[in-house]
N, CA, C and O atoms as CSV, one atom per row, in Angstrom:
chain,resi,resn,atom,element,x,y,z
A,1,UNK,N,N,-91.765,112.520,99.958
A,1,UNK,CA,C,-91.560,111.503,100.967
A,1,UNK,C,C,-92.554,111.730,102.097
A,1,UNK,O,O,-93.010,112.847,102.336
A,2,UNK,N,N,-92.868,110.664,102.767
A,2,UNK,CA,C,-93.736,110.768,103.925
A,2,UNK,C,C,-92.963,111.334,105.101
A,2,UNK,O,O,-91.742,111.197,105.165
A,3,UNK,N,N,-93.658,111.966,106.025
A,3,UNK,CA,C,-93.000,112.559,107.186
A,3,UNK,C,C,-93.882,112.430,108.418
A,3,UNK,O,O,-95.103,112.574,108.361
A,4,UNK,N,N,-93.224,112.154,109.523
A,4,UNK,CA,C,-93.928,112.136,110.810
A,4,UNK,C,C,-93.627,113.400,111.593
A,4,UNK,O,O,-94.050,113.516,112.743
A,5,UNK,N,N,-92.908,114.354,111.006
A,5,UNK,CA,C,-92.481,115.564,111.707
A,5,UNK,C,C,-93.664,116.392,112.196
A,5,UNK,O,O,-93.571,117.034,113.242
A,6,UNK,N,N,-94.775,116.389,111.463
A,6,UNK,CA,C,-95.941,117.164,111.868
A,6,UNK,C,C,-96.607,116.597,113.122
A,6,UNK,O,O,-97.451,117.261,113.723
A,7,UNK,N,N,-96.238,115.378,113.525
A,7,UNK,CA,C,-96.810,114.724,114.705
A,7,UNK,C,C,-95.961,114.944,115.946
A,7,UNK,O,O,-96.203,114.308,116.973
A,8,UNK,N,N,-94.985,115.818,115.877
A,8,UNK,CA,C,-93.995,115.988,116.941
A,8,UNK,C,C,-94.610,116.118,118.334
A,8,UNK,O,O,-94.115,115.494,119.273
A,9,UNK,N,N,-95.645,116.889,118.492
A,9,UNK,CA,C,-96.247,117.070,119.807
A,9,UNK,C,C,-97.074,115.882,120.272
A,9,UNK,O,O,-97.358,115.761,121.464
A,10,UNK,N,N,-97.463,115.013,119.366
A,10,UNK,CA,C,-98.344,113.893,119.686
A,10,UNK,C,C,-97.600,112.619,120.062
A,10,UNK,O,O,-98.186,111.716,120.658
A,11,UNK,N,N,-96.327,112.534,119.725
A,11,UNK,CA,C,-95.565,111.301,119.923
A,11,UNK,C,C,-94.868,111.333,121.281
A,11,UNK,O,O,-94.252,112.334,121.650
A,12,UNK,N,N,-94.971,110.231,122.020
A,12,UNK,CA,C,-94.329,110.122,123.330
A,12,UNK,C,C,-93.045,109.321,123.190
A,12,UNK,O,O,-93.072,108.156,122.794
A,13,UNK,N,N,-91.903,109.957,123.521
A,13,UNK,CA,C,-90.600,109.285,123.472
A,13,UNK,C,C,-89.869,109.532,124.776
A,13,UNK,O,O,-90.139,110.500,125.487
A,14,UNK,N,N,-88.942,108.645,125.073
A,14,UNK,CA,C,-88.096,108.878,126.242
A,14,UNK,C,C,-87.118,110.003,125.908
A,14,UNK,O,O,-86.882,110.291,124.735
A,15,UNK,N,N,-86.556,110.630,126.919
A,15,UNK,CA,C,-85.579,111.695,126.721
A,15,UNK,C,C,-84.387,111.166,125.925
A,15,UNK,O,O,-83.888,111.842,125.026
A,16,UNK,N,N,-83.932,109.959,126.255
A,16,UNK,CA,C,-82.790,109.357,125.564
A,16,UNK,C,C,-83.061,109.219,124.063
A,16,UNK,O,O,-82.227,109.588,123.236
A,17,UNK,N,N,-84.225,108.690,123.727
A,17,UNK,CA,C,-84.569,108.507,122.313
A,17,UNK,C,C,-84.716,109.853,121.591
A,17,UNK,O,O,-84.321,109.980,120.432
A,18,UNK,N,N,-85.271,110.836,122.261
A,18,UNK,CA,C,-85.413,112.167,121.677
A,18,UNK,C,C,-84.045,112.781,121.397
A,18,UNK,O,O,-83.840,113.379,120.341
A,19,UNK,N,N,-83.109,112.638,122.334
A,19,UNK,CA,C,-81.749,113.170,122.146
A,19,UNK,C,C,-81.076,112.469,120.964
A,19,UNK,O,O,-80.457,113.127,120.128
A,20,UNK,N,N,-81.192,111.147,120.889
A,20,UNK,CA,C,-80.613,110.414,119.749
A,20,UNK,C,C,-81.226,110.867,118.426
A,20,UNK,O,O,-80.510,111.075,117.446
A,21,UNK,N,N,-82.535,111.019,118.398
A,21,UNK,CA,C,-83.223,111.422,117.181
A,21,UNK,C,C,-82.779,112.818,116.729
A,21,UNK,O,O,-82.445,113.025,115.562
A,22,UNK,N,N,-82.780,113.765,117.664
A,22,UNK,CA,C,-82.387,115.138,117.323
A,22,UNK,C,C,-80.924,115.190,116.903
A,22,UNK,O,O,-80.574,115.939,115.991
A,23,UNK,N,N,-80.062,114.407,117.550
A,23,UNK,CA,C,-78.651,114.350,117.184
A,23,UNK,C,C,-78.460,113.808,115.774
A,23,UNK,O,O,-77.689,114.363,114.991
A,24,UNK,N,N,-79.159,112.730,115.450
A,24,UNK,CA,C,-79.073,112.151,114.111
A,24,UNK,C,C,-79.569,113.138,113.065
A,24,UNK,O,O,-78.961,113.279,112.003
A,25,UNK,N,N,-80.669,113.822,113.358
A,25,UNK,CA,C,-81.205,114.808,112.422
A,25,UNK,C,C,-80.212,115.946,112.185
A,25,UNK,O,O,-80.076,116.426,111.060
A,26,UNK,N,N,-79.522,116.374,113.233
A,26,UNK,CA,C,-78.527,117.445,113.084
A,26,UNK,C,C,-77.363,116.992,112.209
A,26,UNK,O,O,-76.900,117.741,111.350
A,27,UNK,N,N,-76.892,115.768,112.427
A,27,UNK,CA,C,-75.796,115.226,111.605
A,27,UNK,C,C,-76.225,115.132,110.151
A,27,UNK,O,O,-75.451,115.454,109.250
A,28,UNK,N,N,-77.450,114.693,109.920
A,28,UNK,CA,C,-77.963,114.565,108.554
A,28,UNK,C,C,-78.041,115.931,107.884
A,28,UNK,O,O,-77.666,116.068,106.719
A,29,UNK,N,N,-78.522,116.943,108.602
A,29,UNK,CA,C,-78.620,118.280,108.009
A,29,UNK,C,C,-77.240,118.823,107.640
A,29,UNK,O,O,-77.093,119.489,106.616
A,30,UNK,N,N,-76.235,118.547,108.459
A,30,UNK,CA,C,-74.887,119.057,108.203
A,30,UNK,C,C,-74.211,118.285,107.075
A,30,UNK,O,O,-73.682,118.885,106.139
A,31,UNK,N,N,-74.226,116.948,107.162
A,31,UNK,CA,C,-73.475,116.134,106.210
A,31,UNK,C,C,-74.314,115.542,105.082
A,31,UNK,O,O,-73.775,115.170,104.040
A,32,UNK,N,N,-75.610,115.452,105.278
A,32,UNK,CA,C,-76.466,114.788,104.301
A,32,UNK,C,C,-77.002,115.692,103.213
A,32,UNK,O,O,-77.641,115.212,102.277
A,33,UNK,N,N,-76.763,116.966,103.308
A,33,UNK,CA,C,-77.196,117.928,102.293
A,33,UNK,C,C,-78.686,117.857,102.007
A,33,UNK,O,O,-79.100,117.919,100.850
A,34,UNK,N,N,-79.486,117.730,103.040
A,34,UNK,CA,C,-80.936,117.709,102.850
A,34,UNK,C,C,-81.611,118.458,103.991
A,34,UNK,O,O,-81.135,118.433,105.126
A,35,UNK,N,N,-82.711,119.119,103.688
A,35,UNK,CA,C,-83.489,119.845,104.689
A,35,UNK,C,C,-84.679,119.024,105.188
A,35,UNK,O,O,-85.481,119.518,105.981
A,36,UNK,N,N,-84.797,117.804,104.742
A,36,UNK,CA,C,-85.908,116.937,105.128
A,36,UNK,C,C,-85.829,116.670,106.630
A,36,UNK,O,O,-84.765,116.338,107.153
A,37,UNK,N,N,-86.956,116.818,107.315
A,37,UNK,CA,C,-86.990,116.653,108.767
A,37,UNK,C,C,-87.046,115.189,109.198
A,37,UNK,O,O,-86.500,114.835,110.243
A,38,UNK,N,N,-87.693,114.338,108.413
A,38,UNK,CA,C,-87.873,112.937,108.800
A,38,UNK,C,C,-87.312,112.021,107.706
A,38,UNK,O,O,-88.063,111.490,106.887
A,39,UNK,N,N,-86.003,111.844,107.699
A,39,UNK,CA,C,-85.357,111.038,106.659
A,39,UNK,C,C,-85.654,109.551,106.814
A,39,UNK,O,O,-85.559,108.807,105.838
A,40,UNK,N,N,-86.008,109.101,108.005
A,40,UNK,CA,C,-86.170,107.678,108.265
A,40,UNK,C,C,-87.576,107.147,108.053
A,40,UNK,O,O,-87.807,105.946,108.190
A,41,UNK,N,N,-88.520,108.019,107.722
A,41,UNK,CA,C,-89.868,107.545,107.401
A,41,UNK,C,C,-89.775,106.660,106.164
A,41,UNK,O,O,-89.099,107.022,105.200
A,42,UNK,N,N,-90.420,105.540,106.172
A,42,UNK,CA,C,-90.258,104.566,105.099
A,42,UNK,C,C,-90.903,104.922,103.775
A,42,UNK,O,O,-90.553,104.332,102.753
A,43,UNK,N,N,-91.838,105.871,103.755
A,43,UNK,CA,C,-92.571,106.160,102.523
A,43,UNK,C,C,-91.815,107.148,101.644
A,43,UNK,O,O,-91.598,108.296,102.032
A,44,UNK,N,N,-91.420,106.698,100.471
A,44,UNK,CA,C,-90.786,107.550,99.474
A,44,UNK,C,C,-91.348,107.155,98.115
A,44,UNK,O,O,-91.462,105.970,97.802
A,45,UNK,N,N,-91.694,108.146,97.318
A,45,UNK,CA,C,-92.292,107.865,96.013
A,45,UNK,C,C,-91.532,108.656,94.948
A,45,UNK,O,O,-91.224,109.833,95.136
A,46,UNK,N,N,-91.237,107.997,93.837
A,46,UNK,CA,C,-90.480,108.601,92.750
A,46,UNK,C,C,-91.207,108.366,91.439
A,46,UNK,O,O,-91.910,107.369,91.272
A,47,UNK,N,N,-91.028,109.299,90.508
A,47,UNK,CA,C,-91.463,108.973,89.158
A,47,UNK,C,C,-90.386,108.047,88.575
A,47,UNK,O,O,-89.279,107.971,89.109
A,48,UNK,N,N,-90.697,107.366,87.518
A,48,UNK,CA,C,-89.804,106.342,86.968
A,48,UNK,C,C,-88.415,106.897,86.636
A,48,UNK,O,O,-87.401,106.303,87.002
A,49,UNK,N,N,-88.377,108.026,85.950
A,49,UNK,CA,C,-87.099,108.601,85.525
A,49,UNK,C,C,-86.220,108.984,86.724
A,49,UNK,O,O,-85.032,108.662,86.753
A,50,UNK,N,N,-86.802,109.663,87.700
A,50,UNK,CA,C,-86.043,110.073,88.885
A,50,UNK,C,C,-85.584,108.867,89.697
A,50,UNK,O,O,-84.451,108.827,90.178
A,51,UNK,N,N,-86.480,107.877,89.847
A,51,UNK,CA,C,-86.124,106.673,90.591
A,51,UNK,C,C,-84.941,105.949,89.980
A,51,UNK,O,O,-84.017,105.552,90.690
A,52,UNK,N,N,-84.964,105.775,88.669
A,52,UNK,CA,C,-83.842,105.106,87.999
A,52,UNK,C,C,-82.554,105.896,88.181
A,52,UNK,O,O,-81.498,105.330,88.465
A,53,UNK,N,N,-82.656,107.218,88.013
A,53,UNK,CA,C,-81.484,108.076,88.117
A,53,UNK,C,C,-80.858,107.989,89.512
A,53,UNK,O,O,-79.640,107.873,89.644
A,54,UNK,N,N,-81.687,108.044,90.538
A,54,UNK,CA,C,-81.191,108.039,91.920
A,54,UNK,C,C,-80.741,106.653,92.350
A,54,UNK,O,O,-79.612,106.495,92.813
A,55,UNK,N,N,-81.596,105.642,92.209
A,55,UNK,CA,C,-81.290,104.313,92.745
A,55,UNK,C,C,-80.158,103.609,92.006
A,55,UNK,O,O,-79.553,102.682,92.545
A,56,UNK,N,N,-79.870,104.028,90.808
A,56,UNK,CA,C,-78.731,103.498,90.074
A,56,UNK,C,C,-77.416,103.842,90.799
A,56,UNK,O,O,-76.413,103.145,90.641
A,57,UNK,N,N,-77.433,104.915,91.588
A,57,UNK,CA,C,-76.231,105.404,92.259
A,57,UNK,C,C,-76.165,105.100,93.755
A,57,UNK,O,O,-75.186,105.461,94.408
A,58,UNK,N,N,-77.181,104.448,94.306
A,58,UNK,CA,C,-77.196,104.122,95.735
A,58,UNK,C,C,-76.152,103.054,96.037
A,58,UNK,O,O,-76.051,102.054,95.326
A,59,UNK,N,N,-75.378,103.274,97.095
A,59,UNK,CA,C,-74.342,102.318,97.497
A,59,UNK,C,C,-74.633,101.663,98.845
A,59,UNK,O,O,-74.213,100.531,99.087
A,60,UNK,N,N,-75.345,102.360,99.718
A,60,UNK,CA,C,-75.681,101.801,101.029
A,60,UNK,C,C,-76.887,100.876,100.884
A,60,UNK,O,O,-77.866,101.228,100.225
A,61,UNK,N,N,-76.819,99.713,101.489
A,61,UNK,CA,C,-77.905,98.750,101.350
A,61,UNK,C,C,-78.663,98.509,102.648
A,61,UNK,O,O,-79.671,97.801,102.654
A,62,UNK,N,N,-78.202,99.074,103.718
A,62,UNK,CA,C,-78.854,98.838,105.008
A,62,UNK,C,C,-79.232,100.160,105.661
A,62,UNK,O,O,-79.636,101.111,104.992
A,63,UNK,N,N,-79.091,100.199,106.976
A,63,UNK,CA,C,-79.472,101.346,107.783
A,63,UNK,C,C,-78.920,102.640,107.201
A,63,UNK,O,O,-77.756,102.701,106.805
A,64,UNK,N,N,-79.728,103.641,107.150
A,64,UNK,CA,C,-79.444,105.004,106.691
A,64,UNK,C,C,-79.308,105.154,105.179
A,64,UNK,O,O,-78.836,106.187,104.705
A,65,UNK,N,N,-79.712,104.142,104.418
A,65,UNK,CA,C,-79.699,104.318,102.965
A,65,UNK,C,C,-80.645,105.458,102.577
A,65,UNK,O,O,-80.454,106.100,101.545
A,66,UNK,N,N,-81.667,105.708,103.406
A,66,UNK,CA,C,-82.625,106.792,103.147
A,66,UNK,C,C,-81.903,108.131,103.022
A,66,UNK,O,O,-82.232,108.945,102.160
A,67,UNK,N,N,-80.917,108.350,103.889
A,67,UNK,CA,C,-80.168,109.602,103.870
A,67,UNK,C,C,-79.375,109.702,102.566
A,67,UNK,O,O,-79.300,110.771,101.961
A,68,UNK,N,N,-78.788,108.592,102.139
A,68,UNK,CA,C,-78.059,108.602,100.873
A,68,UNK,C,C,-79.005,108.915,99.713
A,68,UNK,O,O,-78.662,109.704,98.833
A,69,UNK,N,N,-80.176,108.313,99.706
A,69,UNK,CA,C,-81.147,108.557,98.639
A,69,UNK,C,C,-81.514,110.042,98.598
A,69,UNK,O,O,-81.542,110.640,97.522
A,70,UNK,N,N,-81.794,110.636,99.747
A,70,UNK,CA,C,-82.172,112.048,99.785
A,70,UNK,C,C,-81.001,112.950,99.405
A,70,UNK,O,O,-81.201,113.976,98.755
A,71,UNK,N,N,-79.801,112.588,99.794
A,71,UNK,CA,C,-78.610,113.357,99.401
A,71,UNK,C,C,-78.397,113.290,97.893
A,71,UNK,O,O,-78.066,114.292,97.260
A,72,UNK,N,N,-78.587,112.105,97.326
A,72,UNK,CA,C,-78.465,111.959,95.879
A,72,UNK,C,C,-79.521,112.791,95.152
A,72,UNK,O,O,-79.238,113.398,94.119
A,73,UNK,N,N,-80.723,112.815,95.690
A,73,UNK,CA,C,-81.773,113.639,95.083
A,73,UNK,C,C,-81.338,115.103,95.041
A,73,UNK,O,O,-81.477,115.772,94.017
A,74,UNK,N,N,-80.817,115.587,96.152
A,74,UNK,CA,C,-80.350,116.969,96.200
A,74,UNK,C,C,-79.232,117.203,95.194
A,74,UNK,O,O,-79.253,118.183,94.450
A,75,UNK,N,N,-78.258,116.301,95.175
A,75,UNK,CA,C,-77.106,116.449,94.278
A,75,UNK,C,C,-77.512,116.368,92.807
A,75,UNK,O,O,-76.898,117.013,91.958
A,76,UNK,N,N,-78.541,115.581,92.506
A,76,UNK,CA,C,-78.956,115.381,91.112
A,76,UNK,C,C,-80.088,116.307,90.676
A,76,UNK,O,O,-80.556,116.234,89.540
A,77,UNK,N,N,-80.517,117.166,91.573
A,77,UNK,CA,C,-81.565,118.109,91.220
A,77,UNK,C,C,-82.962,117.513,91.179
A,77,UNK,O,O,-83.856,118.071,90.543
A,78,UNK,N,N,-83.159,116.374,91.857
A,78,UNK,CA,C,-84.486,115.748,91.924
A,78,UNK,C,C,-85.277,116.452,93.031
A,78,UNK,O,O,-84.824,116.530,94.173
A,79,UNK,N,N,-86.445,116.957,92.688
A,79,UNK,CA,C,-87.268,117.683,93.654
A,79,UNK,C,C,-87.756,116.749,94.756
A,79,UNK,O,O,-88.205,115.636,94.483
A,80,UNK,N,N,-87.665,117.208,96.002
A,80,UNK,CA,C,-88.136,116.439,97.165
A,80,UNK,C,C,-89.172,117.263,97.899
A,80,UNK,O,O,-88.941,118.426,98.228
A,81,UNK,N,N,-90.327,116.646,98.156
A,81,UNK,CA,C,-91.384,117.290,98.938
A,81,UNK,C,C,-91.686,116.394,100.135
A,81,UNK,O,O,-91.814,115.176,100.004
A,82,UNK,N,N,-91.796,117.010,101.281
A,82,UNK,CA,C,-92.110,116.277,102.507
A,82,UNK,C,C,-93.583,116.489,102.830
A,82,UNK,O,O,-94.037,117.623,102.983
A,83,UNK,N,N,-94.334,115.377,102.933
A,83,UNK,CA,C,-95.768,115.472,103.213
A,83,UNK,C,C,-96.139,114.675,104.437
A,83,UNK,O,O,-97.308,114.641,104.821
């Protein structure tokens, strides 16, 4: 998956937005069963077999479906690399 985490020092955010972002990331790490730092980055790439296996089980269709996809990958043993 794509990640903007390596740009942390370069991005300018308000304190409020930073607190929300860090809070969401903490909740995801606790409940989402993933170590990925940037779950909301839109770029995700799958091989055909893994994509079918994971997306067949996705239930969320809107906001935060990314977290479900990454959690399913972890649960199903699909390797995730953050680049």
